[in-house]
C-alpha positions in Angstrom: -63.9 -222.0 84.3 -67.4 -222.5 82.8 -68.2 -221.8 79.3 -70.6 -218.9 80.5 -68.0 -217.5 82.6 -65.5 -217.5 79.8 -67.9 -215.8 77.4 -68.6 -213.0 80.1 -64.9 -212.6 80.6 -64.3 -212.3 76.8 -67.1 -209.7 76.5 -65.9 -207.8 79.5 -62.4 -207.6 77.8 -63.7 -206.6 74.4 -65.7 -203.9 76.2 -62.8 -202.6 78.0 -60.7 -202.4 74.8 -63.4 -200.6 72.8 -63.0 -197.2 74.5 -59.1 -197.5 74.2 -59.5 -198.3 70.5 -62.0 -195.5 70.0 -59.6 -193.0 71.7 -56.6 -194.1 69.6 -58.6 -193.7 66.4 -59.9 -190.3 67.5 -56.4 -189.1 68.4 -55.1 -190.5 65.2 -57.7 -188.6 63.3 -57.3 -185.3 65.0 -53.4 -185.5 64.4 -54.0 -186.2 60.8 -56.5 -183.3 60.6 -54.1 -181.0 62.2 -51.2 -182.0 60.0 -53.4 -181.6 56.9 -55.2 -178.5 57.8 -55.4 -176.2 54.7 -56.3 -173.3 56.9 -52.9 -173.4 58.7 -50.9 -170.4 57.9 -48.4 -171.1 55.1 -44.6 -170.7 55.6 -44.0 -167.0 55.8 -42.5 -166.2 52.4 -39.2 -164.3 52.2 -39.8 -160.4 51.7 -37.3 -159.1 49.4 -38.2 -155.5 50.2 -37.4 -156.2 53.8 -34.2 -157.9 53.5 -30.8 -156.2 53.8 -29.0 -159.0 52.3 -26.4 -158.7 49.7 -28.3 -161.1 47.4 -31.6 -159.1 47.9 -29.8 -156.1 46.9 -28.5 -157.6 43.8 -32.1 -158.8 42.9 -33.3 -155.3 43.4 -30.8 -153.8 41.1 -30.8 -156.4 38.4 -33.9 -158.6 38.4 -36.9 -156.8 40.0 -37.4 -154.6 36.9 -38.6 -157.8 35.1 -39.4 -160.4 37.7 -41.3 -157.8 39.9 -40.3 -156.4 43.3 -41.0 -159.7 45.2 -40.0 -162.0 42.2 -43.7 -163.0 41.6 -43.4 -162.3 37.8 -45.2 -159.6 36.0 -46.3 -158.5 32.5 -44.2 -156.3 30.3 -45.5 -155.3 26.9 -48.0 -158.1 26.8 -45.3 -160.8 27.7 -45.4 -162.6 31.0 -42.1 -162.5 32.8 -42.2 -165.8 35.1 -42.1 -165.9 38.9 -38.8 -167.1 40.4 -40.7 -168.3 43.4 -43.0 -171.0 41.7 -43.9 -172.6 38.5 -41.3 -173.4 36.0 -38.4 -171.7 37.8 -39.1 -173.8 40.9 -38.7 -176.9 38.9 -35.2 -175.9 37.6 -32.0 -177.3 39.0 -29.2 -175.0 40.5 -27.1 -175.7 37.3 -30.1 -174.6 35.1 -30.8 -171.4 37.1 -27.0 -170.6 37.0 -27.0 -171.1 33.3 -30.1 -168.9 32.8 -28.4 -166.1 34.8 -25.1 -166.4 33.4 -25.9 -167.0 29.7 -29.3 -165.6 29.5 -32.2 -167.2 27.3 -34.3 -164.8 25.3 -35.9 -162.6 26.3 -33.6 -162.7 29.4 -30.4 -161.1 28.9 -27.0 -162.7 30.0 -25.6 -161.3 33.3 -22.1 -162.8 33.1 -20.7 -159.2 32.2 -22.7 -157.5 35.0 -22.2 -160.0 37.8 -19.2 -161.9 39.0 -19.2 -165.7 39.0 -19.5 -165.5 42.9 -22.5 -163.1 42.7 -24.2 -165.5 40.1 -23.8 -168.3 42.5 -25.1 -166.2 45.4 -28.2 -165.5 43.3 -28.8 -169.1 42.5 -28.6 -169.9 46.3 -30.9 -166.8 46.9 -33.5 -168.0 44.5 -33.5 -171.7 45.8 -33.2 -170.9 49.5 -34.9 -167.6 50.0 -37.5 -167.3 47.2 -38.3 -171.0 46.8 -37.8 -172.3 50.3 -35.4 -175.1 49.2 -32.1 -176.1 50.7 
């Protein structure tokens, strides 16, 4: 094979690979854009008011008065009551949430005399799983 023929053969191979490379880059870019699209609808958040679960009922009876009907927090007498869905509550471990519910921490009262141990455990799972979307 002559030198000229080899150069033409290499150029031909390179030309044939360019469209494939461009397509692969384009497909990768589109996949990344779809995965990172901030306009994509967020995970539908749990709606306490629509839930018929026992835990949601416990929340409505014991927690909603301070934390809000949908656990997004609210202001009472100039004091901000935190959200149970995000912020500091979302950073707490299950043990910390359990302790907070059972023993209270000012201004939150203790619920160990109003709720059974099983109910407190259910509320911890409710907060983590349903309100925060964690498993």
